[in-house]
N, C-alpha and C positions, 0 to 999 in steps of 0.2 A: 451671283446669278449673271448669266450672259445677257448683255443688252442688245436687243435686236436693232438693226440699222433703221428699220421702218419706224421705230418708236422715237427716233431722234429728229424727225422732220427734216428740214434742210441740212442739219448737221450730219445726216447719214451719208452725205456726199463725201465726207472726210474718210469714212471707213469702208464704204461700199465700193468695190472695184469699178462697177459701171458708173456710179456717181462721180468718182474721182476722174476717170478718164474721159467720160462722155459729157460731163457737166462742168466740173471744176476746171479742167484743162482748157476748154474753150474760153471760159471766163478769165483765166489767167492770161491767155494770149491776147484777149481784148484789152486788158488794162496794162499789159506789159510795156507799151510805149511810154505811158505816163510814168510808170515806176522807174524805167531806165533813165529817163531824162531828169527826173527829180533827184535820183541818186547822183547822176553825173554833174548837174548844175549846182546842187546844194549839198555837198558832202559834209559841211559843218553841222547840218541838221541831224546827222546820224550818230547822236550820243546814245548811251545805253538806254536811257528813258525814251529817246526818240525812236529807237529801233523797236522797243516793245510796243509803243503806241502805234507805230506805223504797221507792225505786224498784225496787231489786233484790228486796225482799220482795214488793212488789205484783206484780211480774212473775211471780215464783214462784207466788204465790197465784192469779193469773189463769190461768197455765198449768194449775195443778191444777184450778181450777174449770172451765176449758174442757174438760178431759178428763172431769170429772164430769158436766158438762152434756151432752156428746156421749153418754156412756154412759147417763145418765138419759133423755135424749131418745129414744135408740133403744129403751130398755126401755118407754117410754111409748107408742111408736108403735102397738103392737098394740092397746092399749086405745083409742087415738084412732081407729084404723081401724074398730074394732068400733062405736064410738059414731057414726061417720059412715056406717055401712052398707057398709063395705069400703074397701080401698085405692083412692084416687081414679083412678089410671091403670088399674086393673082395672075398677072400677065404671063408668067412662066408656065402656068397650067393650061393656057389656051392652046387649042389645036393649031391655030395659025402662027403661033410663036415657035421659032426653030432654035432657040438658044439651048434647049435640052433636047437630046435626040429622042425620036419617037418611041424606041423600045423602052428607054428609061422612064419616059413620061407615062407610057401605058402601064408600067409596073406601079408607079406612084398612084395613078388613077384607080387601078384595080384594088390596091390596098385601101385607099380612102373610101371607095364604094363599099367594100366589105365592112369597114369600121363604122360607116355612116349610112346604113341602109335606108334611112328615112329620106335621104337626099339622093336625087338621081343626077349624076354628073351628065352634062349635056354632050351630045354627039357633035361632030364637026358641023353637020348641017344645022342642028339646033342652035349652036353657038353663032353661026353666020346669020341665021334668021333673027335672033334676038341676043345680041352681044351684051346688052345691059343686064338682062336676066341671068345670062351665063356667068357674068362677073360676080353677081350677087351670090351665086352658089359657090364659086371659087373662094370668095371672101369668107363664106361660112366655114368651108373646110380648112382654110388656112388659120382661121381663128381657133378651130378645134386643135389644130397642130400646135399652136402656141401653148395651149393648156397642157399638152402632153410633153412639152420639152422644157419644163421649168428647171429640171435638174441640170445645173450649170457644169457639174463634173462629168456627167454622162454625155451631155451635149456641149462639150467645151469649145469645139470649133464654132458652133452656132453662136455661143455666148461671145466669143471673141469678135465674130463678124458683126454681132449686134452692137458691141462697144464701138467698133470702128465706124459703123454707120451713124450711131448716136453722136459720136464726136464730130463728124463732118456735118451732120444735119444741124446740130446746135451751133457750130461755128458759123454755118450759113445763116442761121437765125440771128446771130450776133453781128453779122457783117456790117449793117448800117452803123452800129455803135462803135465797133472796132475800127471801121474805116474813118469815122469822124475823129476819134481819139488820135489815130495815126496821122491824119492830115493836119490837125491842129498842132500835134507834137513836132512834126517835121517842119512845118511852116514857121513856127515860133523859134525853134532851135536853129534852123538854117538862117533865118533872118538875123538873129542875134550874132551868130558866128560871122556872117557877112558884114554886119555893122562894125563889130570889133576889129575885123581884119582891115576894113577900109578906113575907119575913123582913127584907130589906134595903131594899126599895123601889127597887132598882137597875134601871135600864133595860137590857135585853139589848144586847150588842154587835151591831151590824148584821150582821157576818159570821156570827155564831152564829144569829141569827134567820133569815137567808136560808137557811143550811144546813139548819136544822130544817124550814123550810117546804118546801124542796126534797125532803127525805126524806119528809115527809108526802105530797108529790105522787107520789113513787116508790111509796109504799105503796098509794096509790089505783090506780096503774097495775097493780101486782101483783094487786090484788084484782079490779078491774073490767075491765081490758084484756086481761091475759094469761089467756085462756080457750081451751078446745078449739075453739070457733067461730072465734076469732081465728087460730088455727093452721090451720084448715081452708081459709081463703081462698087462701093461697099454695100449699097442698097441691093444691087443685083446679086452680089455674093451672098448676102444674108438670106435673100429670098431663095436662092438655089440650095443653101444649106438647110433651110427650114423644110423644103420639100425632100431633101435627101434624108431627113430624119424618118421618113416613111420606112426606109430599109432597116434602120435601127429598131424602130417600134414593131416591125413585122418579124424580127428575128426570134427564133425559139428561145425560151427562157434558159439562161445558163450558157448559151452559145455566143461567144464573142463575135462582134461584127466589125469588120475593118472599116475604120472611119474614112470618109472621103477626104481628099486633100483640100486644103483651103484654096 
């Protein structure tokens, strides 16, 4: 009998594509500095038993961090949306937003209005008069779209954009932890290398030097790359693909629809 990923709890991240790429990978990046430096500085610890124990420990730590990253990422979302001027899938539907051309947006809105007759999509004047109320309606229709696009094969581009956004959002959520580990790692390793060089005149072991440089590089990634704007790019791409699903859902049965480019 096939075991569903959802029945495995946190272990589902090992077999689920979204869980691996959007949750486990950020966790791995967060603990990577510590792992690299431990391997470089203490190679004698890596006996067969030590490797098995370390793998089991690392797996447990990654699963823990993947859950922390998911939770932190979700908690950070509200602040990210506020800094961007709203949730992308919602703001893209606004009349005043010009990231989607008017003709395409009108087509999406007409489809949504037909499918959700109980909701009246606001006009440009109504949106201007009460933007908060308008956003609540847009939030409702995008929530409906989410329920209609669960098929990851049919909406494969949307699924990939969701993974990309989830990866960056969760990495942003883990930034304080990843940054702390990287800072401690580079500070400790660099200080030891400097001491050995000054006190003993010893040249650093190549693997230690490479590992230290790699952790310095990771530190710069945390500081300069992992930013709200970096998270925003896939968030907007995901929002655009979610709305583009209107064309696929509106197509006659049996008639293939050309998928929009990513």
